[in-house]
Structure formats: C-alpha cells, structure tokens
C-alpha positions, 0 to 999 in steps of 0.5 A: 500500500505504501509503495503504491502511494509513493509511486502515485506521488512520483507519477503526479510530480512527473506529470506536473513537470511535463506540463510546465515544460511542454508549452506551445510557442503560441501560449508562451504569454497570455493574450495581449490586452489593452489596459488604459490604451497601453499594451500589457503582457502577462508572462506565465512560463517556466523560463520567462527570459526565453519569452523576451527573446522570442515574443517580438517576432511572434503574432506581429507584436511590436515590442516597442509598444509594450508598456507594462510587464507582469510576471505571474506564476514564474520561477524567477531567481534573477532579472536579465538585462535582455528584458529592457533591451527587448522592451525598450519602452516598457514603463512598468515591471512587476516581479513580485512573489518570485525567488529573486535573491540579489539585484546587481547592475547587470540584472536590470541594465539601463532604461530611460522609460521605466518608471515603476519597478515592483520587486516585493515579496522576494528573498532579496538580501542584497542590493548593490550600490549600482543596481538601479543607477541605470534607471534614471527616470524611475519614480516608484520602487517597491522592495517591501517584504524582502530580507534586506539588512542594510542599504549600500552607499549610493544605492539611490544616489542617481535616482533623482526622480524617485517619488515613492520608495517602499523598504518596509518589512525587511531586516534593516538595522540602522540608517544614516544621514547619507541614505536620507540625503540620497532619497531627499526627492522621495515624497512617500518613504516607507521604512516600517516593520524593520529592525531599525534601532538607530538613525545616525548622523547630524541632520542640521540643515537637512531639507527634503520634500518627503510628505509621508514618512513611515517608521512604525514598528521598529526599535527607535529610542530617539530620533533627530527632530530635524529629520522629522521637520518636513513630512506632513504625515508621520507615523512613529508608532510601536517604537520605544521613544521617550521624548519627541520634539516637533515644535518646528515641524510641518507635520499635520498628522502624527501617530505615536501609538504604543511608545513610552513617551514622557514629553511630547512637543507639538507644532502649530500646524499639527491637526491630528494626533494619535498618542493612544496606548502609551503607558505614560509615567510623566507626560506633558503635551507642550504646544508651541504658541498660545494656540494651535490648529489641532482638530483631532486628539486621541489619548485613549489607553494612556491611564490618564487621570485628570487629578494626576499631576504627573500627566498634564494637558493644557486644554486652553491651547486647543481652541480648534479641537473638534474630536477628543478621545479619552476612552479606556483611561482611569479618570474616576471623575471628570470635570467639564470645566477642565476642558471647556476653557479652550474647546468651549466653542469647537468641541463636537465629539467627546469620547469617555467610553470605559474610562472608569467614571463614577461621576461627571462634575458640572454636567448640568453646564454642558449646554452652556460650556460646550454648546456645539457638542454633538456626541458624548460617549459615556458607555461602559462606565460605573456611574451611580444610577441617581446621576444617570437618571438626571443626566441622561434626560438633560443630554437628550434635550440638548440633542446630544447623541449618546452611543450605547443608550437605549431608551427602554432601559432609561439609560442605565445600560450605559453604566456597568454598576447601575442595573434595573429590573422589571417591576415584577421582579425583586431587585437582585444584587449586581454580583450573584454568588453561587456555591461551588460544589467542587470546592467543597469536595476538595475541602473535605478531601484535604481535611480527611488527608490531614486527619490520616496524617495526624493519626499516623504521627501519633501512632508512630510516636507511641510505638517509638516510645515503647521500643525506646524503653525496650532498648534502655532496659536491654542496655541496663540488664543485658542478661535479662530478656526484659524486652518481651516483658515490657512489651507485654506490660505495655500491651496490658496497660494500653486498652486501645492497643490494636495489636 
C-alpha cells in the first residue's frame, strides 16, 4: 500500500513537470490586452527570459509598444538585462512573489522609460550600490517584504526622480544621514516593520520634500527632530521613544501609538494626533504658541487621570479641537470645566467610553460650556444610577447623541454598576454568588488527608516510645530478656492497643 502511494506521488510530480515544460510557442504569454490604451503582457512560463527573446517576432507584436510587464506564476531567481533591451519602452515591471535573491547592475541594465519597478515579496538580501543607477527616470520602487539588512552607499544616489520608495518589512538595522540625503526627492518613504534601532548622523540643515514618512514598528529610542521637520504625515508608532520634539515641524498628522513617551512637543500646524496606548509615567503635551490648529486628539489607553499631576494637558491651547478621545483611561471623575476653557466653542465629539467614571462634575453646564457638542460617549462606565437618571434626560434635550443608550432601559445600560429590573421582579444584587460544589469536595478531601496524617504521627510516636524503653532496659540488664516483658506490660496497660 505504501509503495503504491509513493509511486502515485512520483507519477503526479512527473506529470506536473511535463506540463510546465511542454508549452506551445503560441501560449508562451497570455493574450495581449489593452489596459488604459497601453499594451500589457502577462508572462506565465517556466523560463520567462526565453519569452523576451522570442515574443517580438511572434503574432506581429511590436515590442516597442509594450508598456507594462507582469510576471505571474514564474520561477524567477534573477532579472536579465535582455528584458529592457527587448522592451525598450516598457514603463512598468512587476516581479513580485518570485525567488529573486540579489539585484546587481547587470540584472536590470539601463532604461530611460521605466518608471515603476515592483520587486516585493522576494528573498532579496542584497542590493548593490549600482543596481538601479541605470534607471534614471524611475519614480516608484517597491522592495517591501524582502530580507534586506542594510542599504549600500549610493544605492539611490542617481535616482533623482524617485517619488515613492517602499523598504518596509525587511531586516534593516540602522540608517544614516547619507541614505536620507540620497532619497531627499522621495515624497512617500516607507521604512516600517524593520529592525531599525538607530538613525545616525547630524541632520542640521537637512531639507527634503518627503510628505509621508513611515517608521512604525521598529526599535527607535530617539530620533533627530530635524529629520522629522518636513513630512506632513508621520507615523512613529510601536517604537520605544521617550521624548519627541516637533515644535518646528510641518507635520499635520502624527501617530505615536504604543511608545513610552514622557514629553511630547507639538507644532502649530499639527491637526491630528494619535498618542493612544502609551503607558505614560510623566507626560506633558507642550504646544508651541498660545494656540494651535489641532482638530483631532486621541489619548485613549494612556491611564490618564485628570487629578494626576504627573500627566498634564493644557486644554486652553486647543481652541480648534473638534474630536477628543479619552476612552479606556482611569479618570474616576471628570470635570467639564477642565476642558471647556479652550474647546468651549469647537468641541463636537467627546469620547469617555470605559474610562472608569463614577461621576461627571458640572454636567448640568454642558449646554452652556460646550454648546456645539454633538456626541458624548459615556458607555461602559460605573456611574451611580441617581446621576444617570438626571443626566441622561438633560443630554437628550440638548440633542446630544449618546452611543450605547437605549431608551427602554432609561439609560442605565450605559453604566456597568447601575442595573434595573422589571417591576415584577425583586431587585437582585449586581454580583450573584453561587456555591461551588467542587470546592467543597476538595475541602473535605484535604481535611480527611490531614486527619490520616495526624493519626499516623501519633501512632508512630507511641510505638517509638515503647521500643525506646525496650532498648534502655536491654542496655541496663543485658542478661535479662526484659524486652518481651515490657512489651507485654505495655500491651496490658494500653486498652486501645490494636495489636
């Protein structure tokens, strides 16, 4: 039976190999199609390099009209300069999900027309310094999901037209000023999901046109503020940053989720801030100037307590704030006046979900202090029922949306500690204690075992005292067999003896 299975497997492998190798010349490529008025070829053969040599002579296809080439189900382990020679006007090459290990200059060659090169999801561990220098008009380059550990010097020096560079999901450990000088023309730079621990070099007078910089999910503990001065979108989440200074930055959207920030200085142009999931010990948000343009601020999961002096946020400077998220914190109490001085005319959404709130101070002044408030999320807190019974109807009269509110429950569902029951039921405690019978059985078994151990110890001690007397009696009178006599006397005097 086993032999039959083995023979069947080998026959299946041979059939698959024969199907891969026996391609008809007319089927070496999928039918050419018009995509955006540009001819496109999808290679699907075992040796695609043979396709590049043959295809210009087949089916009257003009190689000069081929604009886009995509490798599909190929087994490429390298690229060949014949590619760009045969298709001199090609603008896009997609060779993702192949087996390419390294890229050298001779692998790609030179081209004046190629603008997009996708080599993602390969096994590239080395990128030579002169690998893509011949592609001078390249605008989009994707090296994501490879095994790059370092970027060679001058790797992108001559690609002055490069606008998009994706090096995410690699194994890069460190970068320096030289690398950022070479990619200063890149508008979107993705370096996330690597192993970057440091970015070395002096970034004084550093100028770039980078609009979006992605550095999340690395191991950065510090970063030069001059490097972060130009990007309008900046993602530094899931690093180990302790302090971040962006007072002079042009950043409009900042994500620093999951760091260890203690001090954050923001600039005047920042509009959206996500600093959630930080475990701040000492935290300050310092705003440059008397006011800023911050519109959306997320401070959830930071264990924020408004009474904690170690965490300070001066809401008076956020006079344009529209959305404030303080959910999943340890607020205990919340005073509307603490935030109303700065955001009194602008705040529209306030999220206090699961913030361990027991009460809200000055809630009866919400209509006056926060006149533009449209949504207030106080779901899943620990309010007292009497406060909810008064606060909910008042908020509804102001047409404020309450996520999680159910009118049939009179708003009591918003609080975990306030539960109501129908009139025909007696009020039950919030926690229903049930007897665990298994625990009772274990207690009885433990007491039984302890009783057996104590009885055994008492019995052994009594027997030991008898044999001790026999031993001393034999030692004093060695010629008299007193042992048996003493043993008989002990038995006669011990009515509880079991022997």
